[in-house]
mmJSON file of the N, C-alpha and C atoms, coordinates in Angstrom:
{"data_MODEL":{"atom_site":{
"group_PDB":["ATOM","ATOM","ATOM","ATOM","ATOM","ATOM","ATOM","ATOM","ATOM","ATOM","ATOM","ATOM","ATOM","ATOM","ATOM","ATOM","ATOM","ATOM","ATOM","ATOM","ATOM","ATOM","ATOM","ATOM","ATOM","ATOM","ATOM","ATOM","ATOM","ATOM","ATOM","ATOM","ATOM","ATOM","ATOM","ATOM","ATOM","ATOM","ATOM","ATOM","ATOM","ATOM","ATOM","ATOM","ATOM","ATOM","ATOM","ATOM","ATOM","ATOM","ATOM","ATOM","ATOM","ATOM","ATOM","ATOM","ATOM","ATOM","ATOM","ATOM","ATOM","ATOM","ATOM","ATOM","ATOM","ATOM","ATOM","ATOM","ATOM","ATOM","ATOM","ATOM","ATOM","ATOM","ATOM","ATOM","ATOM","ATOM","ATOM","ATOM","ATOM","ATOM","ATOM","ATOM","ATOM","ATOM","ATOM","ATOM","ATOM","ATOM","ATOM","ATOM","ATOM","ATOM","ATOM","ATOM","ATOM","ATOM","ATOM","ATOM","ATOM","ATOM","ATOM","ATOM","ATOM","ATOM","ATOM","ATOM","ATOM","ATOM","ATOM","ATOM","ATOM","ATOM","ATOM","ATOM","ATOM","ATOM","ATOM","ATOM","ATOM","ATOM","ATOM","ATOM","ATOM","ATOM","ATOM","ATOM","ATOM","ATOM","ATOM","ATOM","ATOM","ATOM","ATOM","ATOM","ATOM","ATOM","ATOM","ATOM","ATOM","ATOM","ATOM","ATOM","ATOM","ATOM","ATOM","ATOM","ATOM","ATOM","ATOM","ATOM","ATOM","ATOM","ATOM","ATOM","ATOM","ATOM","ATOM","ATOM","ATOM","ATOM","ATOM","ATOM","ATOM","ATOM","ATOM","ATOM","ATOM","ATOM","ATOM","ATOM","ATOM","ATOM","ATOM","ATOM","ATOM","ATOM","ATOM","ATOM","ATOM","ATOM","ATOM","ATOM","ATOM","ATOM","ATOM","ATOM","ATOM","ATOM","ATOM","ATOM","ATOM","ATOM","ATOM","ATOM","ATOM","ATOM","ATOM","ATOM","ATOM","ATOM","ATOM","ATOM","ATOM","ATOM","ATOM","ATOM","ATOM","ATOM","ATOM","ATOM","ATOM","ATOM","ATOM","ATOM","ATOM","ATOM","ATOM","ATOM","ATOM","ATOM","ATOM","ATOM","ATOM","ATOM","ATOM","ATOM","ATOM","ATOM","ATOM","ATOM","ATOM","ATOM","ATOM","ATOM","ATOM"],
"id":[1,2,3,4,5,6,7,8,9,10,11,12,13,14,15,16,17,18,19,20,21,22,23,24,25,26,27,28,29,30,31,32,33,34,35,36,37,38,39,40,41,42,43,44,45,46,47,48,49,50,51,52,53,54,55,56,57,58,59,60,61,62,63,64,65,66,67,68,69,70,71,72,73,74,75,76,77,78,79,80,81,82,83,84,85,86,87,88,89,90,91,92,93,94,95,96,97,98,99,100,101,102,103,104,105,106,107,108,109,110,111,112,113,114,115,116,117,118,119,120,121,122,123,124,125,126,127,128,129,130,131,132,133,134,135,136,137,138,139,140,141,142,143,144,145,146,147,148,149,150,151,152,153,154,155,156,157,158,159,160,161,162,163,164,165,166,167,168,169,170,171,172,173,174,175,176,177,178,179,180,181,182,183,184,185,186,187,188,189,190,191,192,193,194,195,196,197,198,199,200,201,202,203,204,205,206,207,208,209,210,211,212,213,214,215,216,217,218,219,220,221,222,223,224,225,226,227,228,229,230,231,232,233,234,235,236,237],
"type_symbol":["N","C","C","N","C","C","N","C","C","N","C","C","N","C","C","N","C","C","N","C","C","N","C","C","N","C","C","N","C","C","N","C","C","N","C","C","N","C","C","N","C","C","N","C","C","N","C","C","N","C","C","N","C","C","N","C","C","N","C","C","N","C","C","N","C","C","N","C","C","N","C","C","N","C","C","N","C","C","N","C","C","N","C","C","N","C","C","N","C","C","N","C","C","N","C","C","N","C","C","N","C","C","N","C","C","N","C","C","N","C","C","N","C","C","N","C","C","N","C","C","N","C","C","N","C","C","N","C","C","N","C","C","N","C","C","N","C","C","N","C","C","N","C","C","N","C","C","N","C","C","N","C","C","N","C","C","N","C","C","N","C","C","N","C","C","N","C","C","N","C","C","N","C","C","N","C","C","N","C","C","N","C","C","N","C","C","N","C","C","N","C","C","N","C","C","N","C","C","N","C","C","N","C","C","N","C","C","N","C","C","N","C","C","N","C","C","N","C","C","N","C","C","N","C","C","N","C","C","N","C","C","N","C","C","N","C","C"],
"label_atom_id":["N","CA","C","N","CA","C","N","CA","C","N","CA","C","N","CA","C","N","CA","C","N","CA","C","N","CA","C","N","CA","C","N","CA","C","N","CA","C","N","CA","C","N","CA","C","N","CA","C","N","CA","C","N","CA","C","N","CA","C","N","CA","C","N","CA","C","N","CA","C","N","CA","C","N","CA","C","N","CA","C","N","CA","C","N","CA","C","N","CA","C","N","CA","C","N","CA","C","N","CA","C","N","CA","C","N","CA","C","N","CA","C","N","CA","C","N","CA","C","N","CA","C","N","CA","C","N","CA","C","N","CA","C","N","CA","C","N","CA","C","N","CA","C","N","CA","C","N","CA","C","N","CA","C","N","CA","C","N","CA","C","N","CA","C","N","CA","C","N","CA","C","N","CA","C","N","CA","C","N","CA","C","N","CA","C","N","CA","C","N","CA","C","N","CA","C","N","CA","C","N","CA","C","N","CA","C","N","CA","C","N","CA","C","N","CA","C","N","CA","C","N","CA","C","N","CA","C","N","CA","C","N","CA","C","N","CA","C","N","CA","C","N","CA","C","N","CA","C","N","CA","C","N","CA","C","N","CA","C","N","CA","C","N","CA","C","N","CA","C","N","CA","C","N","CA","C"],
"label_alt_id":[null,null,null,null,null,null,null,null,null,null,null,null,null,null,null,null,null,null,null,null,null,null,null,null,null,null,null,null,null,null,null,null,null,null,null,null,null,null,null,null,null,null,null,null,null,null,null,null,null,null,null,null,null,null,null,null,null,null,null,null,null,null,null,null,null,null,null,null,null,null,null,null,null,null,null,null,null,null,null,null,null,null,null,null,null,null,null,null,null,null,null,null,null,null,null,null,null,null,null,null,null,null,null,null,null,null,null,null,null,null,null,null,null,null,null,null,null,null,null,null,null,null,null,null,null,null,null,null,null,null,null,null,null,null,null,null,null,null,null,null,null,null,null,null,null,null,null,null,null,null,null,null,null,null,null,null,null,null,null,null,null,null,null,null,null,null,null,null,null,null,null,null,null,null,null,null,null,null,null,null,null,null,null,null,null,null,null,null,null,null,null,null,null,null,null,null,null,null,null,null,null,null,null,null,null,null,null,null,null,null,null,null,null,null,null,null,null,null,null,null,null,null,null,null,null,null,null,null,null,null,null,null,null,null,null,null,null],
"label_comp_id":["MET","MET","MET","ARG","ARG","ARG","THR","THR","THR","THR","THR","THR","LEU","LEU","LEU","ALA","ALA","ALA","LEU","LEU","LEU","ASP","ASP","ASP","ASP","ASP","ASP","ASP","ASP","ASP","ILE","ILE","ILE","PHE","PHE","PHE","ALA","ALA","ALA","TYR","TYR","TYR","ALA","ALA","ALA","ARG","ARG","ARG","GLU","GLU","GLU","CYS","CYS","CYS","ALA","ALA","ALA","ALA","ALA","ALA","ARG","ARG","ARG","GLU","GLU","GLU","ARG","ARG","ARG","ILE","ILE","ILE","SER","SER","SER","ILE","ILE","ILE","GLY","GLY","GLY","LYS","LYS","LYS","ALA","ALA","ALA","ILE","ILE","ILE","SER","SER","SER","LYS","LYS","LYS","LEU","LEU","LEU","ALA","ALA","ALA","ARG","ARG","ARG","ASP","ASP","ASP","GLY","GLY","GLY","ILE","ILE","ILE","ARG","ARG","ARG","LEU","LEU","LEU","GLN","GLN","GLN","SER","SER","SER","ALA","ALA","ALA","THR","THR","THR","VAL","VAL","VAL","CYS","CYS","CYS","ARG","ARG","ARG","GLN","GLN","GLN","MET","MET","MET","PRO","PRO","PRO","VAL","VAL","VAL","THR","THR","THR","SER","SER","SER","LYS","LYS","LYS","TYR","TYR","TYR","ALA","ALA","ALA","LEU","LEU","LEU","LEU","LEU","LEU","PRO","PRO","PRO","ARG","ARG","ARG","ARG","ARG","ARG","ASP","ASP","ASP","GLU","GLU","GLU","VAL","VAL","VAL","VAL","VAL","VAL","THR","THR","THR","SER","SER","SER","GLU","GLU","GLU","HIS","HIS","HIS","VAL","VAL","VAL","ARG","ARG","ARG","ASP","ASP","ASP","LEU","LEU","LEU","MET","MET","MET","ASP","ASP","ASP","GLN","GLN","GLN","GLU","GLU","GLU","GLY","GLY","GLY","ILE","ILE","ILE"],
"label_asym_id":["A","A","A","A","A","A","A","A","A","A","A","A","A","A","A","A","A","A","A","A","A","A","A","A","A","A","A","A","A","A","A","A","A","A","A","A","A","A","A","A","A","A","A","A","A","A","A","A","A","A","A","A","A","A","A","A","A","A","A","A","A","A","A","A","A","A","A","A","A","A","A","A","A","A","A","A","A","A","A","A","A","A","A","A","A","A","A","A","A","A","A","A","A","A","A","A","A","A","A","A","A","A","A","A","A","A","A","A","A","A","A","A","A","A","A","A","A","A","A","A","A","A","A","A","A","A","A","A","A","A","A","A","A","A","A","A","A","A","A","A","A","A","A","A","A","A","A","A","A","A","A","A","A","A","A","A","A","A","A","A","A","A","A","A","A","A","A","A","A","A","A","A","A","A","A","A","A","A","A","A","A","A","A","A","A","A","A","A","A","A","A","A","A","A","A","A","A","A","A","A","A","A","A","A","A","A","A","A","A","A","A","A","A","A","A","A","A","A","A","A","A","A","A","A","A","A","A","A","A","A","A","A","A","A","A","A","A"],
"label_entity_id":["1","1","1","1","1","1","1","1","1","1","1","1","1","1","1","1","1","1","1","1","1","1","1","1","1","1","1","1","1","1","1","1","1","1","1","1","1","1","1","1","1","1","1","1","1","1","1","1","1","1","1","1","1","1","1","1","1","1","1","1","1","1","1","1","1","1","1","1","1","1","1","1","1","1","1","1","1","1","1","1","1","1","1","1","1","1","1","1","1","1","1","1","1","1","1","1","1","1","1","1","1","1","1","1","1","1","1","1","1","1","1","1","1","1","1","1","1","1","1","1","1","1","1","1","1","1","1","1","1","1","1","1","1","1","1","1","1","1","1","1","1","1","1","1","1","1","1","1","1","1","1","1","1","1","1","1","1","1","1","1","1","1","1","1","1","1","1","1","1","1","1","1","1","1","1","1","1","1","1","1","1","1","1","1","1","1","1","1","1","1","1","1","1","1","1","1","1","1","1","1","1","1","1","1","1","1","1","1","1","1","1","1","1","1","1","1","1","1","1","1","1","1","1","1","1","1","1","1","1","1","1","1","1","1","1","1","1"],
"label_seq_id":[1,1,1,2,2,2,3,3,3,4,4,4,5,5,5,6,6,6,7,7,7,8,8,8,9,9,9,10,10,10,11,11,11,12,12,12,13,13,13,14,14,14,15,15,15,16,16,16,17,17,17,18,18,18,19,19,19,20,20,20,21,21,21,22,22,22,23,23,23,24,24,24,25,25,25,26,26,26,27,27,27,28,28,28,29,29,29,30,30,30,31,31,31,32,32,32,33,33,33,34,34,34,35,35,35,36,36,36,37,37,37,38,38,38,39,39,39,40,40,40,41,41,41,42,42,42,43,43,43,44,44,44,45,45,45,46,46,46,47,47,47,48,48,48,49,49,49,50,50,50,51,51,51,52,52,52,53,53,53,54,54,54,55,55,55,56,56,56,57,57,57,58,58,58,59,59,59,60,60,60,61,61,61,62,62,62,63,63,63,64,64,64,65,65,65,66,66,66,67,67,67,68,68,68,69,69,69,70,70,70,71,71,71,72,72,72,73,73,73,74,74,74,75,75,75,76,76,76,77,77,77,78,78,78,79,79,79],
"pdbx_PDB_ins_code":[null,null,null,null,null,null,null,null,null,null,null,null,null,null,null,null,null,null,null,null,null,null,null,null,null,null,null,null,null,null,null,null,null,null,null,null,null,null,null,null,null,null,null,null,null,null,null,null,null,null,null,null,null,null,null,null,null,null,null,null,null,null,null,null,null,null,null,null,null,null,null,null,null,null,null,null,null,null,null,null,null,null,null,null,null,null,null,null,null,null,null,null,null,null,null,null,null,null,null,null,null,null,null,null,null,null,null,null,null,null,null,null,null,null,null,null,null,null,null,null,null,null,null,null,null,null,null,null,null,null,null,null,null,null,null,null,null,null,null,null,null,null,null,null,null,null,null,null,null,null,null,null,null,null,null,null,null,null,null,null,null,null,null,null,null,null,null,null,null,null,null,null,null,null,null,null,null,null,null,null,null,null,null,null,null,null,null,null,null,null,null,null,null,null,null,null,null,null,null,null,null,null,null,null,null,null,null,null,null,null,null,null,null,null,null,null,null,null,null,null,null,null,null,null,null,null,null,null,null,null,null,null,null,null,null,null,null],
"Cartn_x":[-19.796,-19.964,-19.305,-18.974,-18.247,-18.381,-16.99,-16.978,-15.302,-15.304,-14.076,-13.187,-12.42,-11.239,-10.246,-9.437,-8.811,-7.21,-6.807,-6.084,-3.911,-3.565,-2.273,-1.284,-0.983,0.388,0.729,1.329,2.067,1.134,-0.403,-1.592,-1.662,-1.566,-2.166,-1.164,-0.218,1.408,1.139,1.037,0.859,-0.339,-1.346,-2.44,-2.38,-1.463,-0.84,-0.383,0.274,1.39,0.686,-0.119,-1.016,-2.335,-1.653,-3.006,-2.412,-1.266,-0.294,0.132,0.335,0.923,-0.032,-1.549,-2.721,-3.334,-2.663,-3.938,-4.687,-5.164,-6.768,-6.848,-7.938,-7.674,-7.318,-6.782,-6.651,-7.886,-9.063,-10.213,-10.546,-10.368,-10.222,-9.417,-8.216,-7.263,-7.656,-7.757,-8.111,-9.585,-10.444,-11.284,-10.777,-10.183,-9.739,-8.306,-7.797,-6.753,-8.276,-9.425,-10.047,-10.914,-11.173,-11.435,-10.887,-10.12,-9.191,-8.102,-8.607,-8.332,-9.339,-10.886,-11.839,-11.368,-11.471,-11.171,-10.537,-9.288,-8.49,-8.701,-9.881,-9.851,-10.755,-11.641,-13.044,-12.25,-11.485,-10.964,-10.32,-9.628,-9.292,-10.084,-11.25,-12.599,-13.247,-13.457,-13.221,-12.759,-11.504,-10.831,-10.685,-11.152,-11.441,-12.542,-13.704,-15.016,-15.326,-15.937,-15.813,-17.065,-16.155,-17.474,-18.787,-19.183,-21.397,-21.975,-21.567,-22.36,-20.979,-21.454,-20.632,-20.074,-20.876,-20.262,-19.494,-18.262,-17.682,-17.287,-16.884,-16.611,-15.134,-14.595,-13.366,-13.21,-12.081,-11.514,-11.463,-11.787,-10.729,-9.77,-9.86,-9.158,-9.367,-7.088,-7.004,-7.532,-8.124,-8.357,-10.319,-10.34,-12.02,-11.818,-13.035,-12.815,-13.973,-12.471,-13.813,-14.765,-15.833,-15.787,-14.88,-13.623,-12.655,-11.987,-12.221,-11.062,-12.246,-13.753,-14.856,-14.39,-14.288,-14.189,-12.706,-11.802,-10.889,-10.683,-11.402,-11.603,-12.092,-13.054,-13.983,-13.697,-12.746,-11.488,-11.181,-10.622,-10.126,-10.342,-11.23,-12.294,-12.826,-13.303,-13.263,-15.18,-14.955,-16.868,-17.868],
"Cartn_y":[13.975,13.503,14.243,14.96,15.826,14.903,14.638,13.569,13.948,13.327,13.926,12.042,11.443,10.926,10.902,9.88,9.768,9.009,9.526,8.83,8.648,7.527,7.041,8.002,8.874,9.782,9.488,8.28,7.471,7.86,7.279,6.952,8.642,10.052,10.913,11.204,11.355,12.06,11.399,9.941,9.311,9.956,10.379,10.786,11.94,13.007,14.464,13.727,13.59,13.385,12.931,12.056,11.685,12.488,13.788,14.95,16.013,16.286,17.339,16.51,15.564,15.001,14.873,14.637,14.678,16.132,17.049,18.023,18.375,17.057,17.317,17.238,17.592,17.382,16.355,16.583,15.673,14.355,14.648,14.088,13.274,13.914,13.23,12.29,12.465,11.163,9.888,10.395,10.037,8.881,9.337,8.635,7.944,8.344,7.352,6.744,6.156,5.17,3.934,4.594,3.484,2.794,3.502,2.475,1.832,2.442,1.019,-0.404,0.627,-0.625,-1.734,-0.424,-1.84,-2.502,-2.326,-3.321,-3.827,-3.743,-5.113,-6.121,-5.699,-6.749,-7.201,-6.259,-7.438,-8.798,-7.91,-9.13,-10.494,-9.825,-11.317,-11.459,-11.732,-12.213,-12.885,-12.654,-13.025,-14.554,-14.244,-15.396,-16.571,-15.768,-17.313,-17.608,-17.409,-18.237,-18.72,-19.889,-21.562,-21.057,-22.114,-21.993,-22.661,-22.859,-23.128,-23.664,-22.529,-23.26,-23.375,-23.926,-23.94,-22.679,-21.557,-20.403,-19.586,-19.109,-19.161,-17.309,-16.641,-14.667,-15.101,-14.443,-14.035,-13.064,-12.847,-10.876,-10.464,-9.236,-8.176,-7.682,-7.743,-7.633,-7.032,-6.567,-5.573,-5.62,-7.048,-7.172,-7.381,-6.841,-7.821,-8.988,-9.919,-10.784,-10.851,-11.548,-11.111,-12.097,-12.333,-14.161,-14.469,-13.87,-14.618,-15.604,-14.97,-15.482,-16.63,-16.205,-17.199,-18.66,-18.783,-19.679,-20.092,-19.272,-20.348,-20.952,-20.737,-21.672,-22.687,-22.404,-23.598,-24.387,-24.258,-25.396,-25.935,-25.522,-26.01,-27.305,-26.982,-27.271,-28.908,-28.254,-29.555,-29.227,-28.243,-27.873,-27.207],
"Cartn_z":[16.64,17.385,18.403,19.921,20.485,22.015,22.028,23.373,24.521,25.26,26.293,25.964,25.578,25.754,26.734,27.323,27.984,27.236,26.95,25.744,26.331,26.361,26.6,25.529,26.527,25.667,24.308,24.425,23.179,21.725,22.455,21.271,21.107,21.544,21.32,20.386,21.187,20.502,18.997,18.768,17.331,16.475,17.399,16.814,15.759,17.085,16.154,15.644,15.412,14.284,12.544,12.508,11.73,11.094,12.229,11.602,10.995,11.6,10.715,9.469,9.535,8.01,7.083,7.37,6.521,7.102,7.511,7.568,7.597,9.124,9.182,11.318,11.574,13.179,14.069,15.065,15.58,15.826,16.512,16.129,14.869,13.719,12.518,12.499,12.598,12.755,13.443,14.692,15.453,14.882,14.323,13.65,12.524,11.591,11.005,11.221,12.304,13.043,13.556,14.157,14.989,13.597,12.765,11.812,10.786,10.812,10.54,11.234,12.744,13.338,13.144,13.211,12.784,11.784,10.575,9.133,9.53,10.262,10.295,11.293,12.158,13.485,12.648,11.116,10.737,10.296,9.525,8.151,9.179,10.301,11.114,11.689,12.769,13.322,11.449,10.511,9.047,8.916,8.88,8.59,9.625,11.319,12.224,12.473,11.836,12.203,11.365,11.621,11.117,10.082,9.141,7.985,8.245,7.461,8.104,7.678,6.091,4.486,3.543,2.368,1.624,0.684,1.262,0.492,1.436,2.22,3.065,2.989,4.046,3.6,3.569,2.778,2.596,2.733,3.669,4.08,2.164,2.931,1.23,0.992,-0.536,-1.569,-2.179,-2.636,-3.507,-4.921,-4.872,-6.786,-7.255,-8.491,-8.393,-9.263,-9.267,-9.448,-10.241,-11.863,-12.682,-13.838,-14.513,-15.158,-15.657,-16.311,-16.527,-15.328,-14.269,-13.444,-12.707,-12.673,-12.491,-13.519,-14.952,-15.624,-15.67,-15.175,-14.945,-13.436,-12.923,-11.312,-12.182,-12.86,-12.675,-13.866,-14.854,-15.835,-15.11,-13.725,-12.647,-12.22,-11.947,-11.071,-11.33,-13.309,-14.494,-14.044,-13.636,-14.097,-15.29],
"occupancy":[1.0,1.0,1.0,1.0,1.0,1.0,1.0,1.0,1.0,1.0,1.0,1.0,1.0,1.0,1.0,1.0,1.0,1.0,1.0,1.0,1.0,1.0,1.0,1.0,1.0,1.0,1.0,1.0,1.0,1.0,1.0,1.0,1.0,1.0,1.0,1.0,1.0,1.0,1.0,1.0,1.0,1.0,1.0,1.0,1.0,1.0,1.0,1.0,1.0,1.0,1.0,1.0,1.0,1.0,1.0,1.0,1.0,1.0,1.0,1.0,1.0,1.0,1.0,1.0,1.0,1.0,1.0,1.0,1.0,1.0,1.0,1.0,1.0,1.0,1.0,1.0,1.0,1.0,1.0,1.0,1.0,1.0,1.0,1.0,1.0,1.0,1.0,1.0,1.0,1.0,1.0,1.0,1.0,1.0,1.0,1.0,1.0,1.0,1.0,1.0,1.0,1.0,1.0,1.0,1.0,1.0,1.0,1.0,1.0,1.0,1.0,1.0,1.0,1.0,1.0,1.0,1.0,1.0,1.0,1.0,1.0,1.0,1.0,1.0,1.0,1.0,1.0,1.0,1.0,1.0,1.0,1.0,1.0,1.0,1.0,1.0,1.0,1.0,1.0,1.0,1.0,1.0,1.0,1.0,1.0,1.0,1.0,1.0,1.0,1.0,1.0,1.0,1.0,1.0,1.0,1.0,1.0,1.0,1.0,1.0,1.0,1.0,1.0,1.0,1.0,1.0,1.0,1.0,1.0,1.0,1.0,1.0,1.0,1.0,1.0,1.0,1.0,1.0,1.0,1.0,1.0,1.0,1.0,1.0,1.0,1.0,1.0,1.0,1.0,1.0,1.0,1.0,1.0,1.0,1.0,1.0,1.0,1.0,1.0,1.0,1.0,1.0,1.0,1.0,1.0,1.0,1.0,1.0,1.0,1.0,1.0,1.0,1.0,1.0,1.0,1.0,1.0,1.0,1.0,1.0,1.0,1.0,1.0,1.0,1.0,1.0,1.0,1.0,1.0,1.0,1.0,1.0,1.0,1.0,1.0,1.0,1.0],
"B_iso_or_equiv":[0.0,0.0,0.0,0.0,0.0,0.0,0.0,0.0,0.0,0.0,0.0,0.0,0.0,0.0,0.0,0.0,0.0,0.0,0.0,0.0,0.0,0.0,0.0,0.0,0.0,0.0,0.0,0.0,0.0,0.0,0.0,0.0,0.0,0.0,0.0,0.0,0.0,0.0,0.0,0.0,0.0,0.0,0.0,0.0,0.0,0.0,0.0,0.0,0.0,0.0,0.0,0.0,0.0,0.0,0.0,0.0,0.0,0.0,0.0,0.0,0.0,0.0,0.0,0.0,0.0,0.0,0.0,0.0,0.0,0.0,0.0,0.0,0.0,0.0,0.0,0.0,0.0,0.0,0.0,0.0,0.0,0.0,0.0,0.0,0.0,0.0,0.0,0.0,0.0,0.0,0.0,0.0,0.0,0.0,0.0,0.0,0.0,0.0,0.0,0.0,0.0,0.0,0.0,0.0,0.0,0.0,0.0,0.0,0.0,0.0,0.0,0.0,0.0,0.0,0.0,0.0,0.0,0.0,0.0,0.0,0.0,0.0,0.0,0.0,0.0,0.0,0.0,0.0,0.0,0.0,0.0,0.0,0.0,0.0,0.0,0.0,0.0,0.0,0.0,0.0,0.0,0.0,0.0,0.0,0.0,0.0,0.0,0.0,0.0,0.0,0.0,0.0,0.0,0.0,0.0,0.0,0.0,0.0,0.0,0.0,0.0,0.0,0.0,0.0,0.0,0.0,0.0,0.0,0.0,0.0,0.0,0.0,0.0,0.0,0.0,0.0,0.0,0.0,0.0,0.0,0.0,0.0,0.0,0.0,0.0,0.0,0.0,0.0,0.0,0.0,0.0,0.0,0.0,0.0,0.0,0.0,0.0,0.0,0.0,0.0,0.0,0.0,0.0,0.0,0.0,0.0,0.0,0.0,0.0,0.0,0.0,0.0,0.0,0.0,0.0,0.0,0.0,0.0,0.0,0.0,0.0,0.0,0.0,0.0,0.0,0.0,0.0,0.0,0.0,0.0,0.0,0.0,0.0,0.0,0.0,0.0,0.0],
"pdbx_formal_charge":[null,null,null,null,null,null,null,null,null,null,null,null,null,null,null,null,null,null,null,null,null,null,null,null,null,null,null,null,null,null,null,null,null,null,null,null,null,null,null,null,null,null,null,null,null,null,null,null,null,null,null,null,null,null,null,null,null,null,null,null,null,null,null,null,null,null,null,null,null,null,null,null,null,null,null,null,null,null,null,null,null,null,null,null,null,null,null,null,null,null,null,null,null,null,null,null,null,null,null,null,null,null,null,null,null,null,null,null,null,null,null,null,null,null,null,null,null,null,null,null,null,null,null,null,null,null,null,null,null,null,null,null,null,null,null,null,null,null,null,null,null,null,null,null,null,null,null,null,null,null,null,null,null,null,null,null,null,null,null,null,null,null,null,null,null,null,null,null,null,null,null,null,null,null,null,null,null,null,null,null,null,null,null,null,null,null,null,null,null,null,null,null,null,null,null,null,null,null,null,null,null,null,null,null,null,null,null,null,null,null,null,null,null,null,null,null,null,null,null,null,null,null,null,null,null,null,null,null,null,null,null,null,null,null,null,null,null],
"auth_seq_id":[1,1,1,2,2,2,3,3,3,4,4,4,5,5,5,6,6,6,7,7,7,8,8,8,9,9,9,10,10,10,11,11,11,12,12,12,13,13,13,14,14,14,15,15,15,16,16,16,17,17,17,18,18,18,19,19,19,20,20,20,21,21,21,22,22,22,23,23,23,24,24,24,25,25,25,26,26,26,27,27,27,28,28,28,29,29,29,30,30,30,31,31,31,32,32,32,33,33,33,34,34,34,35,35,35,36,36,36,37,37,37,38,38,38,39,39,39,40,40,40,41,41,41,42,42,42,43,43,43,44,44,44,45,45,45,46,46,46,47,47,47,48,48,48,49,49,49,50,50,50,51,51,51,52,52,52,53,53,53,54,54,54,55,55,55,56,56,56,57,57,57,58,58,58,59,59,59,60,60,60,61,61,61,62,62,62,63,63,63,64,64,64,65,65,65,66,66,66,67,67,67,68,68,68,69,69,69,70,70,70,71,71,71,72,72,72,73,73,73,74,74,74,75,75,75,76,76,76,77,77,77,78,78,78,79,79,79],
"auth_comp_id":["MET","MET","MET","ARG","ARG","ARG","THR","THR","THR","THR","THR","THR","LEU","LEU","LEU","ALA","ALA","ALA","LEU","LEU","LEU","ASP","ASP","ASP","ASP","ASP","ASP","ASP","ASP","ASP","ILE","ILE","ILE","PHE","PHE","PHE","ALA","ALA","ALA","TYR","TYR","TYR","ALA","ALA","ALA","ARG","ARG","ARG","GLU","GLU","GLU","CYS","CYS","CYS","ALA","ALA","ALA","ALA","ALA","ALA","ARG","ARG","ARG","GLU","GLU","GLU","ARG","ARG","ARG","ILE","ILE","ILE","SER","SER","SER","ILE","ILE","ILE","GLY","GLY","GLY","LYS","LYS","LYS","ALA","ALA","ALA","ILE","ILE","ILE","SER","SER","SER","LYS","LYS","LYS","LEU","LEU","LEU","ALA","ALA","ALA","ARG","ARG","ARG","ASP","ASP","ASP","GLY","GLY","GLY","ILE","ILE","ILE","ARG","ARG","ARG","LEU","LEU","LEU","GLN","GLN","GLN","SER","SER","SER","ALA","ALA","ALA","THR","THR","THR","VAL","VAL","VAL","CYS","CYS","CYS","ARG","ARG","ARG","GLN","GLN","GLN","MET","MET","MET","PRO","PRO","PRO","VAL","VAL","VAL","THR","THR","THR","SER","SER","SER","LYS","LYS","LYS","TYR","TYR","TYR","ALA","ALA","ALA","LEU","LEU","LEU","LEU","LEU","LEU","PRO","PRO","PRO","ARG","ARG","ARG","ARG","ARG","ARG","ASP","ASP","ASP","GLU","GLU","GLU","VAL","VAL","VAL","VAL","VAL","VAL","THR","THR","THR","SER","SER","SER","GLU","GLU","GLU","HIS","HIS","HIS","VAL","VAL","VAL","ARG","ARG","ARG","ASP","ASP","ASP","LEU","LEU","LEU","MET","MET","MET","ASP","ASP","ASP","GLN","GLN","GLN","GLU","GLU","GLU","GLY","GLY","GLY","ILE","ILE","ILE"],
"auth_asym_id":["A","A","A","A","A","A","A","A","A","A","A","A","A","A","A","A","A","A","A","A","A","A","A","A","A","A","A","A","A","A","A","A","A","A","A","A","A","A","A","A","A","A","A","A","A","A","A","A","A","A","A","A","A","A","A","A","A","A","A","A","A","A","A","A","A","A","A","A","A","A","A","A","A","A","A","A","A","A","A","A","A","A","A","A","A","A","A","A","A","A","A","A","A","A","A","A","A","A","A","A","A","A","A","A","A","A","A","A","A","A","A","A","A","A","A","A","A","A","A","A","A","A","A","A","A","A","A","A","A","A","A","A","A","A","A","A","A","A","A","A","A","A","A","A","A","A","A","A","A","A","A","A","A","A","A","A","A","A","A","A","A","A","A","A","A","A","A","A","A","A","A","A","A","A","A","A","A","A","A","A","A","A","A","A","A","A","A","A","A","A","A","A","A","A","A","A","A","A","A","A","A","A","A","A","A","A","A","A","A","A","A","A","A","A","A","A","A","A","A","A","A","A","A","A","A","A","A","A","A","A","A","A","A","A","A","A","A"],
"auth_atom_id":["N","CA","C","N","CA","C","N","CA","C","N","CA","C","N","CA","C","N","CA","C","N","CA","C","N","CA","C","N","CA","C","N","CA","C","N","CA","C","N","CA","C","N","CA","C","N","CA","C","N","CA","C","N","CA","C","N","CA","C","N","CA","C","N","CA","C","N","CA","C","N","CA","C","N","CA","C","N","CA","C","N","CA","C","N","CA","C","N","CA","C","N","CA","C","N","CA","C","N","CA","C","N","CA","C","N","CA","C","N","CA","C","N","CA","C","N","CA","C","N","CA","C","N","CA","C","N","CA","C","N","CA","C","N","CA","C","N","CA","C","N","CA","C","N","CA","C","N","CA","C","N","CA","C","N","CA","C","N","CA","C","N","CA","C","N","CA","C","N","CA","C","N","CA","C","N","CA","C","N","CA","C","N","CA","C","N","CA","C","N","CA","C","N","CA","C","N","CA","C","N","CA","C","N","CA","C","N","CA","C","N","CA","C","N","CA","C","N","CA","C","N","CA","C","N","CA","C","N","CA","C","N","CA","C","N","CA","C","N","CA","C","N","CA","C","N","CA","C","N","CA","C","N","CA","C","N","CA","C","N","CA","C","N","CA","C","N","CA","C","N","CA","C","N","CA","C"],
"pdbx_PDB_model_num":[1,1,1,1,1,1,1,1,1,1,1,1,1,1,1,1,1,1,1,1,1,1,1,1,1,1,1,1,1,1,1,1,1,1,1,1,1,1,1,1,1,1,1,1,1,1,1,1,1,1,1,1,1,1,1,1,1,1,1,1,1,1,1,1,1,1,1,1,1,1,1,1,1,1,1,1,1,1,1,1,1,1,1,1,1,1,1,1,1,1,1,1,1,1,1,1,1,1,1,1,1,1,1,1,1,1,1,1,1,1,1,1,1,1,1,1,1,1,1,1,1,1,1,1,1,1,1,1,1,1,1,1,1,1,1,1,1,1,1,1,1,1,1,1,1,1,1,1,1,1,1,1,1,1,1,1,1,1,1,1,1,1,1,1,1,1,1,1,1,1,1,1,1,1,1,1,1,1,1,1,1,1,1,1,1,1,1,1,1,1,1,1,1,1,1,1,1,1,1,1,1,1,1,1,1,1,1,1,1,1,1,1,1,1,1,1,1,1,1,1,1,1,1,1,1,1,1,1,1,1,1,1,1,1,1,1,1]
}}}
C-alpha cells in the first residue's frame, strides 16, 4: 500500500538507519518497526486484561510447552 506520512525527524532517522543496516527499503523498515511495536503492546494488554475464566491468555514465550511440562505441573499441583 502506498501512502504519505508525516514523521518526526528522529523517527525517520532511526527508520533510515534500520533500513540501511538490514538492506531493506525505509517503508519496509517502518512496517517492521510498527509490527514490533504492535506485538509489544499486544503482549502488555494481554497481561493487563482481567481473567474472566479459568483459562487466562498469557503473553507469547520463547519456549514450547510440551507434554512433559504439563505432567510436571500436574505432579506439582497434585492432579
